[in-house]
C-alpha positions as CSV (number, residue, x, y, z in Angstrom):
1,M,116.2,151.1,-211.9
2,V,115.9,150.1,-215.6
3,T,114.5,147.3,-217.7
4,R,117.0,145.9,-220.4
5,W,116.2,144.4,-223.4
6,T,119.1,142.2,-224.8
7,N,119.9,140.4,-227.9
8,G,120.0,136.8,-227.8
9,S,121.1,135.9,-231.1
10,L,124.7,134.2,-229.8
11,S,126.5,132.3,-232.6
12,R,127.5,129.2,-230.3
13,R,124.2,129.4,-228.3
14,G,122.6,126.2,-229.8
15,A,125.9,124.2,-229.2
16,L,126.1,125.2,-225.8
17,R,122.4,124.0,-225.2
18,A,123.3,120.8,-226.8
19,V,126.0,119.9,-224.4
20,G,123.6,119.9,-221.7
21,V,123.3,121.2,-218.3
22,S,125.8,118.7,-216.5
23,T,128.8,120.1,-219.1
24,L,128.2,124.0,-218.3
25,G,128.1,123.0,-214.6
26,G,131.2,121.3,-214.7
27,L,133.8,120.5,-217.3
28,T,132.0,123.4,-219.4
29,G,131.8,123.7,-223.0
30,C,135.3,123.5,-224.1
31,L,136.2,125.2,-227.6
32,T,137.0,122.9,-230.0
33,A,140.8,122.1,-230.3
34,G,142.5,122.8,-233.8
35,G,144.2,125.9,-233.5
36,D,148.0,125.8,-234.1
37,G,148.9,127.7,-231.3
38,G,148.2,125.4,-228.6
39,S,145.9,125.9,-225.7
40,V,145.2,127.8,-222.5
41,D,143.4,126.3,-219.6
42,V,141.0,128.7,-218.0
43,L,139.0,128.4,-214.8
44,S,136.5,130.9,-214.4
45,A,133.5,132.2,-212.4
46,G,130.1,130.8,-213.7
47,S,129.1,134.2,-214.7
48,L,131.5,134.4,-217.5
49,A,130.9,130.9,-218.7
50,R,129.3,132.3,-222.2
51,T,131.6,135.2,-222.3
52,F,134.5,133.3,-222.8
53,E,132.8,130.4,-225.0
54,D,130.5,132.9,-227.3
55,H,133.1,136.0,-227.5
56,V,136.3,136.0,-225.9
57,G,137.2,132.1,-226.9
58,P,136.5,132.4,-230.5
59,A,138.2,136.0,-231.2
60,F,141.0,135.0,-229.3
61,E,141.3,131.9,-231.5
62,A,140.6,133.3,-234.5
63,D,143.6,136.0,-233.9
64,T,146.3,133.8,-232.2
65,G,145.7,130.2,-233.2
66,I,145.2,129.4,-229.5
67,D,142.2,127.3,-227.9
68,I,140.6,128.0,-224.8
69,H,139.6,124.9,-222.4
70,G,137.2,126.7,-220.1
71,E,135.5,125.2,-216.8
72,Y,133.0,127.5,-215.0
73,Y,131.9,127.1,-211.4
74,G,131.0,129.9,-208.6
75,T,134.0,131.9,-207.8
76,N,133.9,130.2,-204.1
77,A,134.3,126.9,-205.5
78,V,136.9,128.1,-208.1
79,M,139.2,129.3,-205.3
80,R,138.7,126.2,-203.5
81,M,139.5,124.2,-206.5
82,V,143.0,125.7,-207.0
83,T,144.1,125.7,-202.9
84,D,143.2,122.1,-202.8
85,R,144.9,121.1,-206.1
86,T,141.8,119.6,-207.5
87,K,142.1,122.1,-210.9
88,H,145.5,123.2,-211.8
89,P,144.5,125.9,-214.6
90,D,146.8,128.3,-216.4
91,V,144.1,131.5,-216.2
92,I,141.9,132.0,-213.2
93,V,139.0,134.4,-213.5
94,S,137.2,135.6,-210.3
95,A,134.0,137.6,-209.9
96,D,135.3,138.8,-206.5
97,A,138.5,140.6,-206.8
98,T,138.9,140.5,-203.0
99,L,138.6,137.2,-202.9
100,L,141.0,136.2,-205.4
101,R,143.6,138.1,-203.4
102,D,142.5,136.8,-199.9
103,R,142.4,132.9,-201.2
104,L,145.3,133.0,-203.7
105,Y,147.8,135.4,-202.6
106,P,150.8,134.5,-202.2
107,E,150.9,130.8,-202.8
108,F,149.1,130.5,-206.1
109,T,149.9,134.4,-207.6
110,D,150.9,137.6,-206.0
111,W,149.5,139.7,-208.8
112,D,146.0,140.3,-210.1
113,I,144.2,142.5,-212.7
114,A,141.0,144.0,-212.4
115,F,139.4,144.3,-216.2
116,A,135.5,144.5,-215.9
117,S,132.5,145.1,-213.7
118,N,128.9,144.2,-213.6
119,S,125.6,145.4,-212.2
120,L,122.7,143.3,-210.4
121,G,119.2,143.2,-211.3
122,I,116.4,140.6,-212.2
123,G,116.2,138.4,-215.1
124,Y,112.8,137.3,-215.9
125,N,110.6,135.7,-218.4
126,P,108.6,138.3,-220.3
127,D,105.8,135.7,-220.7
128,T,104.7,134.9,-217.4
129,E,102.5,137.2,-215.1
130,F,105.6,138.3,-212.9
131,G,107.2,139.4,-216.2
132,Q,104.2,141.2,-217.7
133,R,103.6,142.9,-214.3
134,L,107.3,144.0,-214.1
135,D,107.1,145.5,-217.3
136,G,104.1,147.4,-216.4
137,G,106.2,149.2,-213.9
138,E,105.1,147.6,-210.8
139,P,108.3,147.3,-208.0
140,W,110.3,143.9,-208.1
141,Y,110.4,143.8,-204.7
142,N,106.1,143.8,-204.4
143,L,106.0,141.0,-207.0
144,A,108.9,138.9,-205.1
145,R,107.0,139.1,-202.0
146,E,104.2,137.2,-204.0
147,T,106.1,134.5,-205.1
148,A,105.6,130.9,-203.9
149,D,108.8,128.7,-202.7
150,G,111.0,128.5,-205.4
151,D,109.7,130.3,-208.3
152,L,112.8,133.2,-207.7
153,A,116.2,131.7,-208.2
154,I,119.5,132.9,-206.8
155,S,123.0,131.3,-207.2
156,D,124.3,129.1,-204.1
157,P,125.7,132.1,-201.8
158,E,128.0,129.3,-200.5
159,L,129.4,128.7,-203.7
160,D,129.1,132.1,-205.5
161,P,129.7,135.8,-205.0
162,L,126.4,136.2,-207.1
163,G,124.7,134.4,-204.5
164,Y,125.5,136.1,-201.6
165,R,125.5,139.4,-203.2
166,A,121.6,138.5,-203.9
167,I,121.2,138.0,-200.3
168,Q,123.0,141.5,-199.4
169,A,120.8,143.1,-201.9
170,F,117.7,142.1,-200.5
171,E,118.9,143.5,-197.2
172,L,119.8,146.8,-198.9
173,A,116.5,146.8,-200.7
174,E,114.8,145.9,-197.2
175,R,116.2,149.5,-195.9
176,A,115.8,151.4,-199.1
177,H,112.2,150.6,-199.2
178,N,111.2,150.3,-195.5
179,L,110.1,146.2,-196.1
180,D,110.0,144.6,-192.9
181,G,111.3,141.3,-193.0
182,F,112.1,141.3,-196.4
183,R,115.2,139.7,-196.5
184,D,114.5,136.8,-194.5
185,A,111.3,135.9,-196.5
186,M,113.2,136.1,-199.6
187,V,116.2,134.1,-197.9
188,D,113.4,131.3,-196.7
189,R,111.9,131.4,-200.2
190,V,114.2,131.5,-203.0
191,Y,115.6,128.5,-204.8
192,R,119.5,127.9,-204.3
193,E,120.9,127.0,-207.7
194,P,124.2,125.1,-207.3
195,E,125.4,125.7,-210.4
196,E,125.7,129.1,-211.8
197,P,125.9,129.0,-215.5
198,Q,122.4,127.1,-215.3
199,L,120.9,129.7,-212.9
200,M,118.9,131.0,-215.8
201,A,117.5,127.9,-217.6
202,G,114.2,127.6,-215.7
203,V,113.5,131.2,-216.5
204,E,114.1,130.6,-219.9
205,T,111.7,127.6,-219.7
206,G,109.3,129.4,-217.3
207,S,109.6,126.8,-214.5
208,R,110.7,129.7,-212.7
209,L,109.7,133.3,-213.1
210,A,112.8,135.1,-212.4
211,A,116.6,135.0,-211.2
212,V,118.5,137.5,-209.6
213,I,121.7,138.1,-211.6
214,Y,124.2,139.8,-213.4
215,H,123.5,141.9,-216.4
216,N,125.5,140.0,-218.9
217,M,123.9,136.8,-218.0
218,A,120.6,138.4,-219.5
219,V,122.3,139.3,-222.4
220,D,123.7,135.6,-222.6
221,H,120.3,134.2,-222.6
222,G,118.3,137.2,-224.6
223,L,115.9,138.1,-221.9
224,P,115.1,141.3,-220.4
225,F,116.8,142.6,-217.3
226,H,115.5,145.0,-214.6
227,E,118.3,146.5,-213.1
228,F,118.4,147.2,-209.3
229,P,119.0,150.9,-208.4
230,D,122.5,151.9,-207.6
231,T,122.0,151.3,-203.8
232,Y,121.9,147.6,-204.2
233,S,123.3,146.8,-207.9
234,F,126.8,146.6,-206.7
235,A,127.7,148.6,-209.9
236,D,129.0,151.8,-208.3
237,P,132.4,152.3,-206.9
238,E,131.3,155.4,-205.0
239,L,129.0,153.4,-203.1
240,R,131.7,151.1,-201.8
241,D,131.1,152.3,-198.0
242,H,127.3,151.8,-198.3
243,Y,127.6,148.2,-199.9
244,A,130.0,147.3,-196.8
245,S,127.2,148.0,-194.4
246,V,125.7,144.5,-195.1
247,S,127.5,141.2,-194.9
248,Y,126.8,137.5,-195.7
249,T,127.9,134.9,-193.2
250,F,129.0,131.9,-194.7
251,D,128.0,128.3,-192.9
252,D,131.5,128.2,-191.5
253,G,131.2,131.5,-190.0
254,E,133.3,133.4,-192.3
255,A,131.5,137.1,-193.2
256,I,132.0,138.8,-196.2
257,E,131.0,142.4,-196.6
258,G,129.2,143.7,-199.8
259,R,131.6,145.4,-201.8
260,P,131.4,146.5,-205.7
261,I,131.3,144.0,-208.5
262,L,134.6,143.7,-210.1
263,Y,136.3,140.7,-211.9
264,N,140.0,139.9,-212.0
265,L,142.1,137.4,-213.4
266,T,145.4,136.2,-212.8
267,V,148.1,133.6,-214.1
268,N,148.6,130.9,-211.9
269,T,152.5,130.9,-210.7
270,D,152.7,127.2,-212.0
271,A,150.8,127.6,-215.3
272,D,151.6,124.6,-218.0
273,N,151.3,127.1,-220.7
274,P,152.4,130.4,-218.8
275,E,153.3,132.1,-222.3
276,A,149.7,131.4,-223.6
277,A,148.2,132.2,-220.6
278,H,149.9,135.8,-220.8
279,R,148.7,136.3,-224.3
280,L,145.2,135.7,-223.1
281,V,145.3,138.1,-220.6
282,Q,146.5,140.7,-222.6
283,Y,144.2,140.0,-225.3
284,I,141.5,140.7,-222.8
285,L,142.9,143.9,-221.4
286,N,143.1,144.9,-225.2
287,N,139.9,144.4,-226.3
288,P,137.6,145.5,-224.2
289,R,134.6,145.8,-227.0
290,V,134.8,142.0,-227.0
291,L,133.7,142.3,-222.9
292,R,130.9,144.8,-223.6
293,E,129.4,142.7,-226.7
294,A,129.1,140.2,-224.0
295,G,127.0,142.5,-221.5
296,L,130.4,143.3,-219.2
297,T,131.1,146.7,-218.2
298,V,134.5,148.2,-218.8
299,S,134.8,151.7,-217.3
300,E,138.0,153.8,-217.2
301,A,138.9,152.7,-213.8
302,V,140.0,149.5,-215.6
303,P,142.6,147.8,-216.2
304,S,143.8,148.1,-212.7
305,S,146.5,145.7,-211.1
306,T,147.5,144.6,-207.7
307,G,151.1,143.4,-207.0
308,E,153.9,143.3,-209.8
309,V,152.2,142.6,-212.8
310,P,154.8,140.1,-215.4
311,E,156.6,141.9,-217.6
312,A,154.9,140.1,-220.7
313,I,151.6,141.8,-219.8
314,S,151.2,145.8,-220.3
315,L,148.6,147.6,-218.9
């Protein structure tokens, strides 16, 4: 496991703060209209809010004249909004590749492209005692067991893969470090944030000590990131079977196995602007540097496609 320090000097960070909590949680941070090439509506996993708003969106608009209008929620919520038709995006982006295929095929799309991955760990405030002790080498799980109710935050697992991955990581950590009852204790103790883009807000202000997040989210906020070991970071595709040994059961009884973090995207079959949507997908595939700058992992394994990708997009 490693602690990574990240650079928080993002070009639109101040602007995003100015729009407030409700904006990033709902109809979030749309890039200012004004390009000559029209616009493309993106409905995306909340962990990519600043990836699109600070990195992909400005670069794409500068190169093409096409604005991105983005909304960001937990991936489970994204899929529900598409399937119940409360949202009608051009491009749909998921933090769990399998979830998109299970929920949207074949009615809303019949193809997707995996384009990046990520790792799970602790994002924390270095000015707290928790942060100082973590920087001093104390195991994160020992510190987590000492926290009071609500000091450690996770995303809501009913809405978001980041949330259920956090709970799956607690179970794998319990096994890895012989921590009797660790998973259940943490599930009872953590605060569940319903708006994924706001998960780090309390950590930044010091009202919460830490949160279980993806690496790119620490980059977004310029805070240190204590990466979990491969055995429960969900970052290593070679450990697919190991991750699948744990699961999370939703309130409706559906169970979902652990699996490597893999972002994928598709274009809605009934997109209002399919041409602009295809151009955005192609731009993301052609510019892995932009994704890496945002803190995502782009390995040789991506891009990879499922289904018949439109001819307008080349891998």
